[in-house]
LUMLUMTI-9726 format. One record per residue (C-alpha): residue in three letters; y, x, z. Coordinates in steps of 0.5 Angstrom, whole numbers, padded with zeros to 4 digits, always signed. Example, Ala and Ser with C-alpha at 12.3 -4.5 7.8 and 13.67 -1.06 7.14 Angstrom:
ALA-0009+0025+0016/SER-0002+0027+0014/
***
This chain:
MET-0018+0112+0099/LYS-0011+0114+0098/LEU-0010+0108+0093/ALA-0014+0103+0098/MET-0009+0105+0104/LYS-0003+0103+0099/LEU-0006+0096+0098/ARG-0008+0095+0105/THR-0001+0097+0107/ARG+0002+0092+0103/LEU-0002+0086+0105/PHE-0001+0089+0112/LEU+0007+0089+0111/SER+0007+0082+0108/ILE+0003+0079+0114/SER+0007+0083+0119/ALA+0013+0080+0116/LEU+0011+0073+0117/MET+0008+0074+0124/THR+0015+0078+0126/ILE+0019+0072+0123/ALA+0015+0067+0127/LEU+0015+0071+0134/LEU+0023+0071+0133/GLY+0023+0064+0132/LEU+0019+0063+0138/LEU+0023+0068+0142/LEU+0029+0065+0140/GLY+0026+0058+0143/LEU+0024+0061+0149/VAL+0030+0064+0151/SER+0034+0058+0149/VAL+0030+0053+0153/MET+0030+0058+0159/GLN+0038+0058+0158/MET+0038+0051+0158/ALA+0034+0050+0164/GLY+0038+0055+0168/SER+0045+0052+0166/GLN+0043+0045+0168/GLU+0039+0047+0174/MET+0044+0048+0179/PRO+0049+0042+0177/THR+0043+0037+0177/ARG+0041+0040+0184/ASN+0048+0039+0187/ASN+0049+0032+0184/PHE+0042+0030+0187/VAL+0045+0033+0194/THR+0051+0029+0193/LEU+0047+0023+0192/ASP+0043+0024+0198/LEU+0049+0026+0203/GLY+0053+0020+0200/LEU+0047+0015+0202/LYS+0047+0019+0209/LEU+0054+0018+0210/ARG+0054+0011+0208/GLN+0048+0009+0213/ALA+0052+0013+0219/LEU+0058+0010+0218/GLY+0055+0003+0218/ASP+0052+0005+0225/GLN+0059+0007+0227/LEU+0061+0000+0225/ILE+0056-0003+0229/ILE+0058+0001+0235/MET+0065+0000+0234/LEU+0064-0008+0234/SER+0060-0009+0240/GLU+0064-0012+0246/ASN+0062-0005+0250/PRO+0062+0001+0246/ASP+0058+0006+0248/SER+0063+0012+0248/ALA+0057+0017+0248/ALA+0053+0014+0242/PHE+0060+0014+0238/ALA+0061+0021+0240/ALA+0054+0023+0238/SER+0055+0019+0231/LYS+0062+0022+0230/GLN+0059+0029+0231/HIS+0053+0027+0226/TYR+0058+0025+0221/PHE+0062+0031+0221/GLU+0056+0035+0220/LEU+0054+0031+0214/LEU+0061+0032+0211/GLU+0061+0040+0213/GLU+0054+0040+0209/GLY+0057+0037+0203/ILE+0063+0041+0203/ALA+0059+0047+0203/GLN+0055+0046+0197/GLU+0061+0043+0194/PRO+0065+0047+0189/GLU+0073+0048+0189/GLN+0075+0042+0186/SER+0082+0039+0182/GLY+0086+0036+0187/GLY+0085+0029+0183/GLU+0078+0029+0184/TYR+0075+0025+0190/GLY+0070+0030+0194/PHE+0067+0031+0201/ARG+0074+0034+0203/LYS+0078+0028+0201/ALA+0072+0024+0205/LYS+0073+0028+0211/ALA+0080+0027+0211/ASP+0080+0020+0210/TYR+0074+0019+0216/GLU+0079+0023+0220/ARG+0085+0018+0219/PHE+0080+0012+0220/ILE+0078+0015+0227/GLN+0085+0017+0229/ALA+0087+0010+0227/TYR+0081+0007+0231/GLU+0082+0011+0237/THR+0090+0009+0237/SER+0088+0002+0236/PRO+0090-0002+0243/ALA+0084-0007+0242/PRO+0078-0003+0238/SER+0073-0009+0238/ASN+0078-0013+0235/ALA+0082-0008+0231/PHE+0078-0010+0224/GLY+0081-0017+0225/SER+0088-0016+0227/HIS+0090-0009+0225/GLY+0091-0008+0218/ASN+0092-0001+0218/LEU+0085+0001+0221/THR+0082-0004+0215/GLU+0086+0000+0210/LYS+0083+0007+0213/PHE+0076+0004+0213/ASN+0076+0001+0206/ALA+0079+0008+0203/LEU+0074+0012+0206/ARG+0068+0007+0204/ASN+0071+0007+0197/GLY+0072+0014+0197/LEU+0064+0015+0198/PHE+0063+0010+0193/ALA+0067+0013+0188/GLU+0063+0020+0190/HIS+0057+0017+0189/LYS+0059+0014+0182/ARG+0061+0021+0180/ALA+0054+0024+0182/LEU+0051+0019+0177/ASP+0056+0020+0172/ASN+0054+0028+0172/ILE+0047+0027+0172/ASN+0047+0022+0166/ASP+0052+0028+0163/THR+0047+0033+0164/GLU+0041+0029+0161/ARG+0045+0028+0155/GLN+0047+0035+0155/ALA+0040+0037+0156/ARG+0038+0032+0150/GLU+0043+0035+0145/GLN+0041+0042+0147/ALA+0033+0040+0146/LEU+0035+0037+0139/LEU+0039+0044+0137/ILE+0033+0048+0139/ALA+0028+0044+0136/GLY+0033+0044+0129/LEU+0033+0052+0130/LEU+0025+0052+0131/GLY+0025+0048+0125/LEU+0029+0052+0121/VAL+0025+0058+0123/GLY+0018+0054+0121/LEU+0021+0053+0115/ALA+0023+0060+0114/VAL+0016+0062+0115/LEU+0013+0057+0111/ILE+0018+0059+0105/VAL+0016+0067+0106/GLY+0009+0065+0107/PHE+0009+0061+0100/VAL+0013+0066+0097/THR+0008+0072+0099/ALA+0002+0068+0098/GLN+0004+0067+0091/ALA+0006+0074+0090/ILE-0001+0076+0092/ALA-0005+0071+0088/ARG-0001+0073+0082/ARG-0002+0080+0083/PHE-0009+0080+0086/GLY-0012+0073+0085/GLU-0013+0073+0077/PRO-0016+0080+0076/ILE-0021+0078+0082/GLU-0023+0072+0079/ALA-0024+0075+0072/LEU-0028+0081+0076/VAL-0032+0075+0079/LYS-0034+0072+0072/ALA-0035+0079+0070/ALA-0040+0080+0076/ASP-0043+0073+0074/ASN-0045+0075+0067/ILE-0048+0082+0069/GLY-0052+0078+0074/GLN-0055+0074+0068/GLY-0056+0080+0064/ASN-0050+0080+0060/TYR-0047+0086+0060/ASP-0042+0086+0055/VAL-0036+0083+0059/THR-0028+0083+0058/LEU-0025+0087+0064/PRO-0018+0085+0067/ILE-0012+0089+0067/SER-0007+0088+0073/SER+0000+0091+0075/ALA-0004+0093+0081/VAL-0006+0100+0081/GLU-0011+0099+0086/LEU-0014+0093+0082/ASN-0014+0098+0075/GLN-0018+0103+0079/LEU-0023+0098+0081/THR-0024+0095+0074/ARG-0025+0102+0071/ARG-0030+0103+0076/PHE-0033+0096+0075/GLY-0033+0098+0068/ILE-0037+0105+0069/MET-0042+0101+0073/ALA-0043+0096+0068/GLN-0044+0101+0063/ALA-0049+0104+0067/LEU-0053+0098+0068/ARG-0053+0097+0061/GLU-0056+0103+0060/HIS-0061+0102+0065/GLN-0063+0095+0063/ALA-0065+0098+0056/THR-0069+0104+0059/ASN-0072+0099+0064/VAL-0074+0094+0058/ASP-0077+0100+0054/GLU-0081+0101+0060/LEU-0083+0094+0061/LEU-0085+0093+0054/ALA-0089+0099+0054/GLY-0092+0097+0061/GLN-0094+0090+0058/GLN-0097+0093+0052/ARG-0101+0098+0057/LEU-0103+0092+0061/GLN-0105+0087+0055/ALA-0109+0093+0052/VAL-0113+0093+0059/LEU-0114+0086+0059/ASP-0116+0085+0052/SER-0121+0091+0053/ILE-0125+0088+0059/ASP-0132+0085+0058/ASP-0131+0079+0062/GLY-0126+0073+0060/LEU-0120+0073+0064/LEU-0115+0067+0064/MET-0108+0068+0067/ILE-0106+0062+0071/ASP-0099+0061+0074/ARG-0096+0058+0080/GLN-0096+0051+0078/GLY-0104+0051+0075/HIS-0102+0052+0068/LEU-0105+0057+0063/GLU-0101+0063+0061/HIS-0105+0068+0058/LEU-0113+0069+0056/ASN-0116+0075+0053/PRO-0120+0075+0047/VAL-0126+0075+0051/ALA-0125+0069+0054/GLN-0123+0066+0047/ARG-0129+0068+0044/GLN-0133+0065+0050/LEU-0130+0059+0050/GLY-0129+0058+0043/TRP-0121+0057+0044/GLU-0115+0058+0040/SER-0108+0060+0044/ASP-0106+0053+0043/ARG-0109+0051+0050/LEU-0104+0055+0053/GLY-0099+0051+0058/LEU-0105+0046+0060/GLY-0108+0045+0067/LEU-0114+0049+0068/GLY-0118+0042+0069/THR-0115+0039+0063/ALA-0117+0045+0058/LEU-0124+0046+0061/GLU-0125+0039+0061/ARG-0127+0040+0069/PRO-0123+0036+0073/GLU-0126+0039+0079/LEU-0123+0046+0077/ASP-0116+0043+0079/GLU-0118+0042+0086/GLN-0121+0049+0087/LEU-0115+0052+0084/GLN-0110+0049+0088/LEU-0114+0051+0094/VAL-0114+0058+0092/LEU-0106+0058+0090/ARG-0105+0055+0097/GLY-0109+0062+0100/GLY-0116+0059+0101/THR-0122+0061+0099/LEU-0128+0057+0096/GLU-0134+0056+0101/ARG-0140+0057+0096/ALA-0141+0060+0089/PRO-0139+0055+0084/GLU-0144+0052+0079/ASP-0144+0055+0072/LEU-0140+0052+0067/SER-0144+0050+0061/ILE-0140+0051+0054/GLU-0141+0049+0047/VAL-0139+0054+0042/ASP-0141+0053+0035/GLY-0147+0049+0037/GLU-0150+0053+0042/SER-0150+0052+0049/ARG-0147+0058+0053/LEU-0147+0059+0061/LEU-0141+0062+0064/THR-0140+0064+0072/TYR-0133+0064+0074/SER-0129+0066+0080/LEU-0122+0064+0082/THR-0117+0070+0085/PRO-0110+0069+0088/VAL-0105+0074+0085/SER-0100+0075+0091/HIS-0093+0079+0091/THR-0092+0085+0095/GLN-0088+0080+0100/GLY-0094+0076+0101/HIS-0093+0070+0097/ILE-0098+0067+0091/LEU-0095+0068+0084/GLY-0101+0065+0081/ALA-0109+0066+0080/VAL-0114+0069+0075/MET-0120+0066+0073/VAL-0126+0071+0071/LEU-0131+0069+0066/HIS-0138+0072+0065/ASP-0143+0070+0060/VAL-0150+0069+0064/THR-0154+0065+0059/GLU-0159+0070+0058/GLN-0159+0072+0065/ARG-0160+0065+0067/ALA-0166+0064+0061/PHE-0169+0070+0064/GLU-0169+0068+0071/ARG-0172+0061+0069/VAL-0177+0064+0065/ARG-0179+0069+0071/SER-0178+0063+0076/GLU-0183+0059+0072/PHE-0188+0065+0071/VAL-0188+0066+0079/LEU-0189+0059+0080/ARG-0195+0059+0075/ALA-0198+0065+0077/SER-0197+0064+0084/HIS-0200+0057+0083/GLU-0206+0060+0079/LEU-0207+0066+0084/ARG-0207+0061+0090/THR-0214+0058+0088/PRO-0218+0064+0087/VAL-0215+0068+0092/THR-0217+0062+0097/GLY-0224+0062+0095/MET-0225+0070+0096/HIS-0222+0069+0103/MET-0227+0064+0105/ALA-0232+0067+0102/PHE-0230+0074+0105/GLY-0230+0070+0112/LEU-0237+0067+0111/PHE-0239+0075+0109/ARG-0236+0077+0115/GLU-0240+0072+0119/ARG-0247+0074+0117/VAL-0246+0081+0117/HIS-0246+0085+0123/PHE-0243+0092+0124/ALA-0242+0096+0131/PRO-0235+0095+0133/ASP-0233+0102+0132/SER-0237+0103+0126/ARG-0233+0105+0119/GLU-0236+0099+0116/ALA-0232+0094+0121/ASP-0226+0098+0120/LEU-0226+0097+0113/LEU-0228+0090+0114/ASP-0222+0089+0118/THR-0217+0092+0113/VAL-0220+0088+0107/ASN-0218+0082+0112/GLU-0211+0084+0113/GLU-0210+0085+0106/MET-0212+0079+0104/GLN-0208+0075+0109/ARG-0202+0079+0107/LEU-0204+0077+0100/MET-0205+0070+0101/GLN-0198+0070+0105/LEU-0195+0073+0099/ILE-0197+0068+0094/ASN-0195+0062+0099/ASP-0188+0065+0099/LEU-0188+0066+0092/LEU-0190+0059+0091/ASN-0185+0056+0096/PHE-0179+0060+0093/SER-0181+0058+0086/ARG-0181+0051+0088/TYR-0174+0051+0092/GLN-0171+0055+0086/ASN-0174+0050+0081/GLY-0171+0044+0085/LEU-0179+0042+0086/GLN-0178+0042+0094/LYS-0175+0036+0097/LEU-0173+0035+0104/THR-0175+0030+0109/LEU-0168+0028+0113/ALA-0168+0026+0120/PRO-0164+0026+0126/CYS-0165+0033+0129/SER-0163+0036+0136/ILE-0160+0043+0136/GLU-0162+0044+0143/ALA-0169+0042+0142/LEU-0169+0046+0135/LEU-0167+0053+0139/GLU-0172+0052+0145/ARG-0178+0051+0140/ALA-0176+0057+0137/GLN-0175+0061+0143/SER-0182+0058+0146/ARG-0186+0060+0139/PHE-0183+0068+0140/ALA-0183+0068+0147/THR-0190+0072+0148/SER-0188+0077+0142/ALA-0181+0078+0145/GLU-0185+0079+0152/GLU-0190+0084+0149/LYS-0184+0088+0146/GLU-0180+0088+0153/ILE-0174+0084+0149/SER-0170+0079+0152/LEU-0170+0072+0148/LEU-0164+0068+0150/VAL-0161+0061+0148/GLU-0154+0060+0148/VAL-0151+0053+0147/GLN-0143+0052+0147/GLY-0142+0045+0149/PRO-0146+0038+0147/LEU-0147+0038+0140/PRO-0148+0032+0135/ARG-0155+0031+0132/LEU-0156+0034+0125/GLN-0159+0030+0119/ALA-0164+0035+0117/ASP-0171+0037+0115/GLN-0174+0040+0122/SER-0180+0043+0119/GLN-0175+0047+0114/LEU-0170+0049+0119/ASP-0176+0052+0124/ARG-0178+0056+0118/VAL-0171+0059+0117/LEU-0171+0061+0125/ASP-0178+0064+0125/ASN-0176+0068+0119/LEU-0170+0070+0122/LEU-0173+0071+0129/ASP-0179+0075+0126/ASN-0174+0080+0123/ALA-0170+0081+0129/LEU-0176+0083+0133/ARG-0178+0088+0128/HIS-0171+0091+0128/THR-0170+0091+0135/GLY-0173+0096+0140/SER-0176+0096+0147/GLY-0171+0093+0152/GLY-0166+0090+0147/ARG-0164+0083+0147/ILE-0164+0077+0142/ARG-0159+0071+0142/LEU-0160+0064+0139/GLN-0153+0061+0139/ALA-0150+0054+0137/ARG-0143+0052+0137/ARG-0139+0047+0133/HIS-0133+0049+0129/GLY-0129+0043+0126/ASP-0134+0039+0122/ARG-0140+0044+0122/VAL-0145+0047+0127/ILE-0146+0054+0127/ILE-0153+0057+0129/SER-0154+0064+0129/VAL-0159+0069+0131/GLU-0156+0076+0134/ASP-0160+0082+0136/ASN-0157+0089+0138/GLY-0162+0093+0134/GLU-0161+0098+0128/GLY-0156+0094+0124/ILE-0156+0094+0116/ALA-0152+0099+0112/TYR-0145+0096+0109/GLY-0148+0098+0102/GLN-0154+0093+0103/GLN-0151+0087+0106/GLY-0148+0084+0099/ARG-0156+0084+0097/ILE-0159+0082+0103/PHE-0160+0075+0101/GLU-0163+0077+0094/PRO-0170+0076+0092/PHE-0175+0082+0093/VAL-0170+0086+0096/GLN-0172+0090+0103/VAL-0167+0093+0107/GLY-0168+0097+0113/ARG-0173+0103+0115/LYS-0178+0098+0117/LYS-0180+0094+0111/GLY-0185+0089+0110/GLY-0187+0083+0106/ALA-0184+0082+0099/GLY-0177+0081+0101/LEU-0177+0074+0100/GLY-0176+0071+0107/LEU-0168+0072+0107/ALA-0168+0069+0100/LEU-0172+0063+0102/CYS-0168+0062+0108/LYS-0162+0062+0104/GLU-0165+0057+0099/ILE-0167+0052+0105/VAL-0160+0052+0108/GLN-0156+0051+0101/LEU-0161+0045+0100/HIS-0158+0042+0106/GLY-0151+0043+0104/GLY-0150+0049+0108/ARG-0148+0056+0107/MET-0151+0063+0110/GLY-0148+0069+0112/VAL-0149+0076+0115/TYR-0145+0080+0120/SER-0147+0087+0122/ARG-0145+0094+0124/PRO-0150+0100+0123/GLY-0153+0102+0130/GLN-0150+0096+0133/GLY-0154+0090+0131/THR-0154+0084+0126/GLN-0152+0077+0126/PHE-0155+0072+0121/TYR-0152+0065+0121/MET-0152+0058+0118/ALA-0146+0053+0117/LEU-0149+0046+0117/THR-0145+0040+0116/VAL-0145+0035+0121/
***
């Protein structure tokens, strides 16, 4: 702190010296200007007063001449004019300083005027005095010439005053110029001294700081004659040494962390592809190399180019902008060593702690065997359900004929058994039909018959089909449509099946006195149709598997667990997607988003 104060004091004294010289120069100029103004104010004012009085005296003398030259002079007017003339002369004498005897002034003008008046009054014929009496003319000329001489002297004094003011102004300007030159010289010398003493070492420290910022800690530090800069240089060197040691420690830690991360990535069972912000491959683990049959020579390529799937670049750019894929992507078909493999993938952004996206990760999972099993299972279910449908249908028809021919009492044990067998056979027929329909959708055998479809009419028909069931359970069934909606190009019978499944589920899981709402609204280029209830809800752990086939959730289970899976297949076949939002104990909302 003490050393810093010394440097601060030096800079303060240097700047203070410049400011002091500048203030002294300004003060000198101000004092000179005030002195010049004070010395010239009184003479200038007196000269202007003299000019004004001289003009008034000449005008008054002219008025007197008019009175004197008239045939019948007005003695009263003449006396008043003479009195006014003496007052003007006295006013001039009052402001006139004592003058040397050879200089004409108001005192001499008064004496000339008295002689002129005396000559006029002693003249035998005043009206003709100017023509016949030479003495009166001489006295008048002496008075007039004296006034002219006083007027000329006042003008000369004003000119002399202006000249003196100009000379003094030039002198003051010269003095101020000398002061400014002195300030400039002192400032230049001071700046040179500061630059030489502090500038070069500071520039060297700046270069050293730039090198350290670029990771080069082997820097050359300057030596200065200033003690303060030497202290700063020494501390800078200590800081550079600490940073050098810290960098070495961090590099070791980073290498160790990178090795651990590399080991983790290499030990994951799924394939991982690291992608940078520009969409280029940065790294892939050994599992991904085996899955794709790649070597590391594809690093640096774009994702779509490396996988020969241009559509992947569009999906990747969407993820890098912070978006999400609306639907599950199709499997990747890869040919590795003459064998076709199927891979599912997901794209996930890699975000910085501050929020901006650094890149993306692509996770690959080999589903070749799983897809083969699913295909075999689907074919088996399709064949089995198709083969079972015919005999079960025949059995159901035969059983119906049997019930028509036998007669048991309504409350007998035999009648109850027949009713139970009939219900179970109907359930078996429904299960076979569901299996057959689901298999047809999964195998791509189901075709849609598209036609313009009114959303309002679709919801109203669904409401009418379940109105009786809802009324029996004392459940209010409402339809809510937000604004006019466009007509859909859809298979109306298939959408009816979706709504029937959703409404049947809602009725089974909503208690008496509950509420079910059929809703439709537009969201961008999609129409959202939903079935919402305030029933028991779905546990969070079960919501992820609710659209899988043969999965049943909730306390009130029934059927084979194909209803929601079938709904999802139908919606996806229409180019839409299906989802669920539920809170346990607060109700459930199933929705489907269909493109307009």
